[in-house]
N, C-alpha and C positions, 0 to 999 in steps of 0.2 A: 369590120366596124370595133370590137371591144379591143382586139390588141391596138388599131391605132389609137382609140379615146386612152387605153390604157398608158401609150407612150406619151401620149399629152401631157398626162397625168403627171407621170414620171418627169418629165421636163420642168412644169411648172414647178414641182417639188422642189426639184436640184435648184432651181433659180431662185425661191425664197431663201433655200439655206445658202447659199453661194452671195448673193446681194449683201446680207448684214457683213458676212465675214469681207469681204473685199473692200465695204464702204469703212468698216473699221481699220482694217490693214492702211490701207490709203490715209488714214489720221496718224500713223504710226512713224518714229523718227527711227530708221533704221539703226545698225552696226557701225555706220559711217558716220564720225562726228567730228567737229570742229573745236576746240577749244582755244577761247583767244585772250591772250594774257592781257595786261594791262602794261607791260613796257618793253622796251627791247630784251633780248636775250642776255643775261648775264648771271652772277653767281648768285642775285638774290633769289634767283625762278630755277635755281639749282633742281630740286625735286621734281616741277615741271617737267625739265629737259631730263633730268635721270630716268623718271615714268617712261617717255616717249624712246629714247635710245636705247633704254634696255627691257623691253618688251613688256612691260607692267600693263598695259592695256590689252594688249593680243592675250595676256592668259586670261583674260575675263571676255575674250570674244567679241573686242572692240577693236574698232581702227577707227584711231583717233589722230587727225592732225593737229599739232600744237603749233599754232602762230603766233608771231610776235606781236607785239603793242606796239605803240610811241606817238608822235605827236600827231592830233588827229584821227586816232583811231582811240573809240571807243566800245568797250565789250559790250556793255549794255545796248548800246544800238544796235552791235551785231547781231543780239540776241532777238532785240526786237524785228530785224530785219528777215530774220529766219538763218542769216551768213554763219551763225555760231549758236552751237546748244548749250555749250558751258564758257564760261568766263571770270576773268578775274578784275574786280573793283574794289574801289576804298570804300570805306561807310558813307564819306561825304557823298561820294557819287552814286551810291545806292540811294540814300535819303534823300536826297535832291530828287534824284528819278523817280521813287515811290510818289513824292508829294505831285509830281504830274502826271501821276497815273500809271506809270511801268508795272506790268507783272512779273517782277523781279523777286527772288527769295533767295536768302545765302544758307548753304546749304554746309560750308566749311569756314573757319578764320583763320588764314595761314601764319600769319603775325601775331603773335599773342603780345607783343610790345612792337610799339610803332616805331619804325625805322628813322624817323623825321626826330631829328636831334640838333642842340646846336654846339657846333665846336668852341672852342677856347683855347687861350695857349695857358699851359700850366705855370707859366711866371707870374699871374695874376691868381689874386686871392682866389681859393675854391668857394665856388656856390653851394652855400650850406642850408640856406633860404631864399626865400623869394624877394625878402628885403635885401638881399644883395645884390640883388640887379639894379639898383638904384644907381643913375649917374653911370650906366654903360649905354654902349651904343651898339644896337641890336640889330641885324640885319632880317629883314622882313619881306617876302613877296608879297606885293598889296594883291590881294583877292584870293591868294592860294589858302591852301589848310593850314600854313604855319601861321598865316596873319590871323585868322581866327583862335590860331592855340593859344598864340604868343596875347593876344586881347585878352583872353581866360587868365590866363598865367599872371597878368597884370594885375587884373582883377582880384584876381585869388588872395593874391599877396599886397591888395591895397594901395596899388602904385597907379599912378595916372600916366598920360602919355607926357607930360612933364618931367616927370620921373627917369623919364630913360632917353635917348634917341633913339628915334628907329632910322634904317636907313635902306633904300630900294633894293632889294636884289634884283639884278638885270642881266642873269644869264653867264655871269660868272662871278669868281672869289675875288677879285681884283681888290678890294677893298679891305677886306680881313688881311690878306698876304701883304699888304702894305701898311696895315696895321691901324686902318684908318675905321676899321670895325672891330669889336670887343668879342663878341658873339656872331658865329654865320648858322645859317640852315644849313644841314648835311641830312643825307640818308647814311645813317651810321653805319652801313655796309656796304657803301659803294664810295661814294665822294670821301665820307669820313675816313676809311681807308687809307685812300690816296692822299688826302689831304695831310693824315698823320705822317704817313710815309716822306711826305714831300718836306714839311719841316723838321721831321725828324734826322733828314740828309744833309738840313743848316742847322743843326742843333738846337733846335726846340722841341719841347714838350707839349702835349695836349691834354686837355679834358673836354669831356661832352657833359653838359646840361640836357636831363632827361625828363620831360613835363611829367612822365609817369611816376618818378621817384617824388613828386610834388602835389601828388593825387589828380593829376590833369591826363584822363584816359582818352584819347582819340582814335580810336579803332581804323587799322590799315587795309592792306589787300586782303580779301575775302574771296573764296570761289561761289560765284553764282548760276542760277539758271532760271527757267519761266517758271512759273506757277503752274502754267498751263502744263509742262513737258513732266513735271513730277505728278500731278493729278494721274495723266493718262499712263505714264509710265514710270512708277516708281522704281521696279526693279533696276533699268537701263539705268537710273540717275543713281542709285546704290552701289551699281557695277561698277560705275564710273571712278566715283568717288571712294570705292576702297581700293582699288588699284591706283590712284592718286596720292593718296594719305600713307598708304603702303611704302610707294615710291619714296615721299620725303621723310618716311618714317627711316626708311635704309639709308638714304641720303646724308643724315643727319649722324651717321655713326659712323667711327673710325675707319672700322675694316672696312668700308665702301667710299672712303674718303679720294682714294687715287682715279678708282674708275669715276665718280663723281664728276671730279677736277677734268679728267680727260675730256668728258661730254661736255661739260661747258666752256672748255678750252675752243673745240671745234665750232662754237656760235657766234662767242664773244669779241671777237675782233681784235686779238692781238693784245689782250691784257697780260702785262708782265706776271708769270708762272706766281713768282713771291705773293705780290699782290693778290692776287685771283687766292691763293690759300688762304691769305687773311680776312679777304671778304667773305671766303665761306665759313672760317670760324666764328668773324662777326653775327652772319645771317643765323649760325645756328643758336647764338645766344638771344636772338629774337624770335625764333622760330618755336625753340623749344628751350625756354631760359632755365627751366627745372625739369629733372629727369622723371618729375611723375606727372607732368604734364604731358596729354595726349596731344600730338599734332591734329590740330584741324578743330580743336574743342573752342564755340563761340563764348565770347565774355559779354553775357548779359548785362552787365552793369555799364561796361564799357559802349555798350551800342546804345542805350540809354542814356549815359552823358554826352558823346559826339552827338545823337539829336538834339540834347537841349542846348548844348554849345552852338549848332547851327541857329536855334531860333533863338536864343540870344543876340546873335550875331547879324541875323537879318538875314540869314542864306535861305531858310526856309520860312513860311509865314505859321505853320500851324503844325501838330505832330503828326505822325502819319502812322504811330502805332507801331514801331518798328519791331516791338517782340513779336507780333504776329507774322514776320518775314522772315524770323530766322529759324530754320530747319534742322535742330543736332541731330543728324543722322546717324547711327551708331552702325 
């Protein structure tokens, strides 16, 4: 009888020890992870592609599936639904989601300079001050972040809508190429390169109007995860980010350039090799504009300015305390 009671006691003690551990383990995310990008595979996500193709995640003991983004795909929504553990989103997406109650934190800022700029022909006078925009015909995507940025630029330059002519961007750059528009919004490291190349072949040069040169910072793509995951598994988040940023650092160096271009080539749908190389060079200036800048560092002032722009333009109704959601992991 004593032996039987002793056995029962041993079973009960074992169950008491096992149940909490099992409960805790069931709430953990394993090493199989999904990283959802904001847009399709191209040179602007060279570091993300390189991390996947060259085993950076595996070196940290992680199995990561890097998935392309695109029209109708929202990384924040993917995180909320549990379909991804990490993602890429622009600052306006993050801030608008936070206003709606999303549990999102930013763990790295990939672009130190926003790739969204305006292209214009070099036979026009160089834009040296915001007042130089007066009388210009400017392409804008109504409701897009370029709309909010341009409104901020005009206000900063003490210009009104009557001082410029706004032209609606509707999926193609035909008005710009037909010279019906003077300035046209582009992503500097993608369409900017392609349009510049196209016009060069026609004997025309271009320049780029960069809002950041005039004191308007609007943060672009950043790496996000959920506050819940960071709280429960900070080591996992740190391992993922360490691998990702090391891949980006390597991808931006000359010695890795050919390997990076080859990795991107496998996924970007047949872009011309010369264009791809120029796009990578342009991406480097946005990701690491200065050798001393550490890839991934978060520009607190830029985020706060982005938040203030969204409030001013009525895209959010109140501050979301964005500083509390920016986690600079070392």
